[in-house]
N, C-alpha and C positions, 0 to 999 in steps of 0.2 A: 504493500500500500504506500501511497504518497505520504511522506513524513511532513504533515502540515505544521507541526511545531517548528521543524527546521525551516520550512518554507517561509513562514510568517516572521520568523526571527531575522530574516534577511532584509526585510523592508522597513525602513525608518518611517514611512508614511503611516504605518499602522499604529503609531504612537498618538496620532491626532484624536482628540475627543471633541464632542459638542455637548455642552451641558452635562459633563461627567460621563457621557456614554461614548464608547469607541465608535469611530466612523467605520462604516462598511462601504467599500468601493464596488459599486455595480456599474461603473462607468468605463470599464475596460475597452469596449468597442470604440470609444473615442480616444483611447490612450491608456496604457497600463501604467501601474506604479513601477518603480525601478528599485532593484536591490542595492544594498550598500556597495557591493563590489563594482557595480556600474558607475556609481558616483565616484568611487575611488579611482577608477580607470580614467574617467574624464578629467579629474583633478590632476592625476599623475601626468597625463599628456600635456596639460597646460603648464605644469610646473617644470617637467623634465625634458619634454620633447617639443617644445613650442617653437617650431621653425617650419618654414616651407620645405617641400621635398626637393631633392635633386642637387643639393649643394655639397661642398667638400668638407664641411665642418660637422662636429659630432652630433649636435642636436638635430640637424637636418638628416643625418644618416640614421639616427634613432627613429626619426619620424618615418623615413622610408621603410625601415624594418617593421614598425608598427603597422603601417598600411598593408604591407605584404602579409603579415600575420592575420590581419583582419579579413583580407580577401580570402585567405585559406580557410578561415573560420566560416565565412559565408558560403564558400564552396562546399564545405562539409554539411552545413545547415540545409542547403538546397540540393545536395548530391549533384552538384555541377561537375562536369568532366574536367574543367580546368579553372584555376583561380583567375586567370586573365579574362574569363567570361563574366566576372563580377564587376558591375559598374556602380559607383556610389553617386548620390546626388542629394539635393535638399529634401526631397520627398518623392513619393510615388507619382504624384500629379505632375511635377516638373519633368521627371524622367519620361513619363508617358507622353506629355506634350512634345518633347524633343523627338522621341521615337516616332510619333505619329507624323510629324513633319517630314522626317527622313524617309519613312515608308511611303508616304504619299507621292514622293518623287518617282516611285516605280509604278504608280497607278496611271490609268488612262481614262479619258472621258467614257462613261458608260460602264466602267467596272463597278463592282458591288462589294460592300463590306457588311458584316453582320455584327450587331451589338445586342445586348439583352435589356429587358425592362426590369430586371431584378438587381441590376448593378449599381454600385456607387457611381456618381456622375463623373468621377475621375477616369472611369473606364468606358465612358460614353461620349461626353462632349469633346475631348481631344480628338477622337476618331471622327466624330461628326464634322467638326470644324475642318479637319484635314481633308475629309472627303469632299465637302462643299467647295473647298478651294480649287479642286481639280475636276469637278463635275462627276464625282463618283456617287452611285446610289447607295443609300443607307437603309438597311432592313433591320427590324427589331424582333427578337424572339419574345413571344408572348409568355405570360405567367399564368399558371393555374392558381387562381386566388383562393381556392379551397385549401390548398396545401402550401401555397407560395413556393411552388417549384416551377422550373422551366418546362415549357411544353416542347418536348423533344421531337414529336411528330411535326409540329409547326417549324421547328428549327430545320429539320431534314428537308421540308418543302421549300425552305428559303435558299438552300444551297444550289448553285448553278456553276457552270464552267466559267462564269464571269466573277465568281466570288474570289476576292483577293485577300481578305482578312476576316477572321472570326475572333472577337474579343469578348471574353466572359470572365466572371469572377469565380474564384475557388469556393467562396462562401459569402452569403449575403450578410452585410453588416447591419441590415434592418431586421431580417427575419431569422437569421441563423441557418438558412438552407445551405447544405453542402451540395454544390453542383457536380454532376458526373463529368468532370472535365476530361478525363481520359477518353470517354466515349465521344464527347464533343470534338476533341482534337482528332480522333480517328476518323470521324465523318468528314471533318474539314479536309483531311488529307486526301480523301477520295476525289475531291475536285481540285486539288492542288493549291488550296488556300493556306496562307500563313496563319499562325495562331498566337494569341497573346492572352496570358492568364494573369488576372489581378488576384494575387494571393495575400493581400494585406490582411484581410480578416481571417483567412484560413491559418496563417502561420503560427499564431499563438496556441492553436488548438490541435492541429494535426501536423505531423512532420512532412514537409514538402519534399517531393522527389521529382525533379525536373526531367530526369531520364525516364522514369516510369510514366509520367504524364505525357511526355512526347511533344510538348509544345515547342514553338520556336523562340518565344520570349516569355518571361515571367517577372513580375515585380512584387515587392513587399516593402514594409516599412518597420524599422526597428522599434519605433515608439509603441507599436502594438504588441511586440513580444519582449517587453521589459527593458528596452534600451532607449537611447536618445532619439531625437527627431532627425533621422537619417533615412533616405530612401535607398533601395537596392534594386537594381535591374540586372537580371540574368538574360543572356541571349546566346544563341549558338554562335560560335566564333566566326564561322564563315559568313554569317549574316551581318554580325557587328562589323566585320572587316569590309564587307562589300557596300554597306550603306554609308551615306555621307551626312553626318549631323552638322548643324550649325556650330562652328567653333572659331576660335581666334587663330591667327596665322602661326604664332609660336607654339601652339598646342601640338602634341604629337599626332601623327597620322596612324599610329598603331593602337590596338586595344590594350587595356580599357581606356587609356588616356584621352583618346579622340572623343569619347563620350562624356568625359568629366569636365564640364565647363567651369573654368576659373578655379580658384583655390578652394579646396574642399574643407569641410568641417572636420578637421583632423581629430579634435578631442571627442567629437561625436562618434566618429568611426572607431576610435579606441573603445568607446562605450558599447558599440555594437558587438565587438569581439567579446567583451566581458559579459554581455547579456547572453550570448550563445554559450559561453563557458558556464554561466550560471545554470542554464537549462540542462546542459550536459551533466552537471553535478547532481541533479535531482535523483538520478538512478543510484547514486552512492558508489558508482564503479571507480576503480583505480584509474588514475590519469594515464597509465600506460596503455589502457584499452583505447583503441582508435575512437576519435571524437564522434564520428557518425554512429558507431555502435552504442556509445553512451547516450547519444541523443535519441536513438531508437528506443532504448529502454526507458528513458525519461518520459518520452511522449506516450508510451504505453501507460505509464502511471498517471500522467496528466489526463489522458483520455478516459481511463476508468473512473477517476475522481470526478471529472466534469460530467460524465454520463450520469453518475449517481446524483449529484446535486442539481443537475439540469432537470432530470426526471422529477426530483422532489419539488422543484420550483414550478414546473408545468402542472403537476398534479395539484399543487396548492392554488395556483392562479385559476385553474378551471373551476374552483369552488367559490371564487370571489364574485359576488353578485354584480350583474350587468357588465362584466368584463369580457372582452373578446380577445382571444389569443390569435395572432396572425402567424400562420405557418404550421409546421408539422407538430402534432400533439400525440399521435399514436405511440404507445410504448414500444411497439414492434418496429418503429421507424426512427428510433433515436440515433442510429448510425448515420442517418441522412441529414443530421443537423448538428450544429454546435450550440452551446447554452447561451445564445443571444436571443432574447425573446421580446417581441414587440406586442404591446397590448393597447387597446382603446376601451374607454368606458362610455356607456350610453349617454351620460349627462355631464360628466366631469372631464375637462380638457386634459390632455397630456401634460401641459405646462403646469396646471394646478396640482395634478398628482405629483409631479416631480418636485415642485416647490414644497408641498406638504411633507413628502418623504425626506427632502433635504433638511428641513427643520429638525427632523428626528435623527439626523446623522446618517441617512441612507442616500447615497449619491447615485442618481439615475439621470438619463437624458430624455428630453422631450423635443420633438420636431421631426424633420425629414431625414436627419442624420446624413445628409448629402446623398442619400439614396433616392434622389428626386425622381428618376425614371419609374421607380416602384411606387412611391407615394402618389404620383400623378396617375399612374395606371390603376391603382387601387381606389382612387377617389378620396385620398386621405389628406389632401391639401385643403386649407393652409396649416392645419394644426399638427399633422403627422401622427406619431405614436409616442407612447411612453416606452422607452427601451431599457430593459434590464439585462445587463451583460455579466455573466459569470466567467471568472478565470480560475486557474488552478489554485490561487491563493485564497479563494472564497471558501467559506465553511458552511456546513449544514445548519449551524446555529444562526449564522447571518441570514440564510435563506428563510428560516423560521421567523426571525425578527422582522424581515421585510414583509412576509406574508401577513403577520399579525397586524402591522401598522397599515398595510394596504387595505386589509379588511376593515380596519377602524375608519380609515379615510373614506372608503367607498360606501 
C-alpha cells in the first residue's frame, strides 16, 4: 500500500490551517502541491548553478549537467527513446502553440485536422488557429454526455485521407475521463495522420509510455505532477528535426535546442527532475533499481490508492441531494477515469459551492477549468462545474470531511 504518512510528510503545504482545521487540497487538477525536495532543488539551482548554459566556467557547466540530468529524468518518466527528444518550455500551451505553427507549414488548403470536444482548450485553439491560417478544415469529435466519453464511432467517421493531424487529451481535466489514446492513435495511422496527445492531466495519475501509445508528439506539465511550472514536449526525433519552429538566429538548429526558445527556467527544470525522483521514491525501491522500474511500481501504488478514494468520493457524491455527477460513475468502469470529478447542483452555483467549501478549508475549483470545448458542448456555460480533484496525497478522511460539508451546504 501507498505509505500516506511518508507521502504527506513530504509536503510543507499540509501545515496550513483555516480556523484551526487543516486545509484539504482538492485543487490538484489546477496544480498540485510540491514536496520539500522540489523546493530544495529549485533553491539549490538558484544558489549553486545560477548561470546560463554553454559557457566555460563552473556554474555554467553545472547548469549544463543539471539540464542533461533533467532531460534523462523526463525521458524515463515518459519512456522516451532518447533524452534529446525532450523539449522544455514555459508550459504546455506555449509549446503546443509553437508546434502547431510549425506543423501547419506542412499542411495545404483543404487538408483536415481533428480535435475533441472533451479537451482543455490548450489542445484545441492552437490547432484551430493554425488550421485557419492555412485554410485547413477542423473537425471535432463528439462527446457522449451520459458518460462524458469520446464517441469513437463518430471519430472513425471523421477520418479521411485528407486528415493531417489528430489531437486529443490523455485524460479530461473536467470530467476525469481517460481517453483510449492508443486506439485513437492506431486509427489515425490508418490514414497517415500525425498524432498529438495532451497528457497534462493524465501524468499525475497514470505512468505515461510514449512508445506504447505510439503517438508522434506528447506534452505534459510538471506543475500537475508535483513540480514547478514547466512544460514538457516529447516528439519523435525525426519529426522534431524535420520541422522548423520559430527561433532566433543564434539558437541551435539541432534538437532539442531548436525548440527551446530563449533562456529556459533552469531552476524550474531542476525542480522537474526532483519531482520525478520524488515519484520514483514512493515505491521504496533502492536507487540502484532503474528509475523507470521504480516509477512503474510507484504509479501502481498511486493508482490503487486513487481508485479507492475516487470510488469513495463518487459513491458519496451520488447521495448528495440535487447533485449531478458529470462522467463515469459505474464501479465497473473506474479504470476508465481518474479521480477528477465535476458536479453541478440544481439550484446552487458552482462558485457558491466552492466558496462555501473554501471557508471550511476545503479547496475546490468552480468554472470551465479551461475545458471550454466541453462546457460549451454540455451547455454548462457560463457557470461551468464544481470540480473536485483527488491526488495520491489525499486521504479517505479528507474525502469524508468534504462529503459531510457538501451535504451540509446542499
